[in-house]
N, C-alpha and C positions, 0 to 999 in steps of 0.2 A: 128195595127188595120187599116183595109182598110177604104177608104172614105165611101163606102156603109155601112159598119158596124157602123161607127160613125153617119151617117145620121139616121140609124135605131135606134140607141141608143138615139139620141136626140129626135126623134119622140115619144119615150116612156115616156119622161119627162113632168111632169105637167107644169113646168116653160117654156117649149118650145112649148106648144100646140098652134095651130092656131085657131083663133076665127072667124068663117065666119061672125058672126053678126057685126063684126067691119071692114069688108072688104072695106067699103066705108067711113071710118073715115076721109080720106083726103079731102072728099067733104063737110064735115060739117063746119059750122061756128066755128070760134076759140073759142067762149064762150061755145059752145056745147061740143067741144073736152075737154076743161078745166073742164067742169062739169063731163064728163065721167071719166077723169083721177082722179079727186078729189074723185069721188065715189069709184073707184078702190082702192085708197090709204086708204080710210076709213076702209076697212076690214083688214088691216094689223095688227093693235093692237089686234084684236080678235084672229088672227092666232097665235100671240105671246102668248096671254093669255092661249091658249090651251096647251102650252108647259111650263108653269111656274113651275110646280113641277120639271121637268127635269133641267130647268135653275137654280132653287134654289139649287138643289143637286150639280150641277157643281160648283156653286159659293162657297158653303161651302167647297168643296174639294180644290178649288183653294186657298181660304183664309187660310185654314189649312197649306198648303205648303208654301205660301208666308210669313206666320207668322214665319216659320223656315228659312226664308232667300231666298226662291225660287223666280223664275221669272215667269212672265206671257208673253207668246210669241205667237203672232198671225202669221199664215202663210196662204197666199192665193195668187191668181193670179187676175190680172185685177181689177175690181171694188172691189171684196172681199179683195184683198191685200191692196188696197188703204184705205179701211175702217178700216182695222186693223192698218195700219200706222197712220191714223188720230186719232184713239182711243188711241194708245200708246203715240203719241206726245202730247196729251192734259193732260196726267197724271202728268208730272212734274210741270207745272204751277198750276194745280188744286189741287193736293194732295201732292206737294213737294216731289215727288218720285225721286229717282235717274233715269236718262235717261236709265240706263241699267236694271231697274227693270221691266218695261213693254216695250216690243220690238215688232215691226211690221216687218215681212219679206214678201217681194213680189217677185214673180217669175220674174227673170230677173234683180233683184237688184234695187237700188235707181232710176236709169234712167227710170224704168218701171212705176214710179209714174205718169210721165207726157207723156210718149211715149210708144207705144206698143213694146214689145220685142218678136218677132216672135218665137214661139216654146217653150218659157220658161215654159208656164203652163203645157206643156205635159211631163215635166221631173221630175220624182220622184227622180232621182239621184241628180238633182240640189237642191231639198229640203233637202236631206240628207247632202249634202255638206254645205248648209247654216246653218243647225242646228249643224253640227260638229264644225263649226267655233265658235259657241257660247259655246261649251263645256257643254252640257246638264248635269244636275244632277237629281237625283230622286225627289228633291224638286221643280223642275221646272214644269210648265204646258205649253203644246203646244195646241193651239186652231186652228184647221184647219177650214178654212172658204171657202165655195164654194156654189154658188146658186144651181148648178146641183147636187152637192154631189159626183161628179165623177172626178173632176179635178185632174190629176195625181200629180201635185205639192202639193196640199193640202192633198190628201190621203197619198202620200208618206211621207209627214212631220209627220203625225199622226202615221203611221206605224213605222217609224224610232224612233220617240220619245218614243213610247210605248215599243219598243224593248230595249231602253236605260233605262227603268224604270221610265220615267217621266209620270206625269199625262196627259191624253189626252182628248180633247173635240172636237167633230165634229159638226160644225154648217152648215146645209144645208137647202134647201127649197124644197126638194122632199122627199117623203117617200121611205123607203127601199134603202137608198143610201149607196154606198160603204164607204163613209166618216164616216157616223154615225156608221156603223157596225164596222169600224176599231178602233173607239174610245171607251174609257171606259164610257164616257158620250156623247151619241148621242142626238143632239137637231135638230129636223127636223120641221121647221116652214113652213108649206105648205100654200103659199099665192095664189096659182092658176096661171092660164095663165096670161101673161102680156098683157097690152094694145097694145103694139107693139111686135109682135112675136119675141122672142129671145132676147129682150132687158132687161136682168135681172139686170140692174142698176136701174130699176124702183121699183116695189113692193118688189122683192127679196132683192134689195139693202137696201130699207127702213127697212125691217124686220131684216136684218143683223145688221144694225146700231142700232136699238132698243135693240137687244140682247147684242151687244158689250157694249152699254151704261150700261146695267144691270151688265154684268160680271165685268167690271172695277169699276163702281161706288159702287155697293153693296159690292164687295170685299174690297174696301177701307173703307167703313163704318165698316165692320167686323174687319178691322185692326186698327180701332181707328182714322181714318183720319178725322172724323167729330165729332162734339159735338152736339147731336141732329141732326138737319138738317143744321147746320152751318159748312162751309168749313174751319175748323180751321187750316188746314195744307197748306193753300194757300201760294204760293211763290210770294211775292210782287216784281215782276220784272219790273213793269211799273207803270205809274201814276194811271191808273185805278185800278190796283190790290192793290196799296198802300192805295187808298181811300177805297177800299173794305175791306182791312185788318182792318182799323180803325172802319169801320161800324160793322164788325163781332165782334170785341172786345166789342163795345158798346152794341150790341144786347145780347151778352152772359153775360155781367156784369152789364149793366145799368150805368157804370161809365161815368164821364164827360170827355170832350176833354183833359184837362190838365192831368188827371189821366191816360188816355189811352196813351198819348204821353210818359209819364214817364215810364209806364209799357212796351211799345214797345221798348223804348230806352234801358231799363235795360235788356230786353230779346233779344237784337240784332235783333229786327224786327220780331221775331217768334211769331205768333199770339197765338198759343196754350199756349206757356209759359207765354205770357202777360196775358191771361185770368186766368191762374192759380195763378199768382202773385196777381191779384186783388181779385179773389174769395176766395183764401186760405190765403191771407194776408201774403205771404212769399216773400223773395227776389228772384232775378233772378237765382242765383246758386242753391238755394233750389228747385225752380220750375223745373229746368233742371234735378236735381237728382231725384225728385219725378217722373217725366215723364219717365226717363230712367228705373227706378225701376218698372214702371207700363207698360213697353212695348209700351210707346207712347200713351196709352189710357188716355184721360183727366179725364173721370169719375173715373177711378181707382185711378188716382193720387190725385184727390180731396178727395176720400175716405181715402187714406193713410194720407193726410194732416190733416184730421179731426179726424183720429183715433189715 
């Protein structure tokens, strides 16, 4: 593609549109610019809301495959790639997932998280190689993320994953995008032109973050990683999370501090197991067995214990 062709393509994208009414923004007082930016951001949740049915359908499909042992894999370049890596990296401490269960790929590799890797986003071949290194299965899901919806790395990742039989999701911020068209589940959250022309780390980035939050969090709810709205699969890897673990057990059971400490000790620090020992009045090994038989779903394990 020539430079002229690329410029023409960018000019047709909503996310790249120039806004003449903001041409003098640099002359405004800082507070006025902040108000403008805040007003722009306020419209992002509504743009996401308009795509909730598509988002929900994608989540159900992802959860079905992850319940069979599949992985959730994000693939993107630049800001989109970094957001995928951020979402993936937060799943182990939040939901006690294996680091290999939710994976973020960024064009150019790990170094591209902090530094630009020139030309990496333009390579569909690089996306194919990155996915081949993960040895995709039909139970895996690949989510291509791109504000423009045309980034070759993201589109190439989705096309290759679909050819391998994996589930595919395309998340973009422009309508009629190649990325959404290539995926089984196309999600186009149209946030409109940016405050700063071409800076899709702004509204588009915020929209992508909101959708990725939904994809991972609601999938984990479907997989039994929560009990109600309590994060019962939290991994207590630091002092704050250890305190949070005890608070979650208290909220779920109403037990006192001594009971909670005994339950957590007996369950090896596993919050979900500790809650089950207290609510079902069973010992640690029994709680572990009930949870295993219930696929890790605490409500189902409680039903088994009472039945």
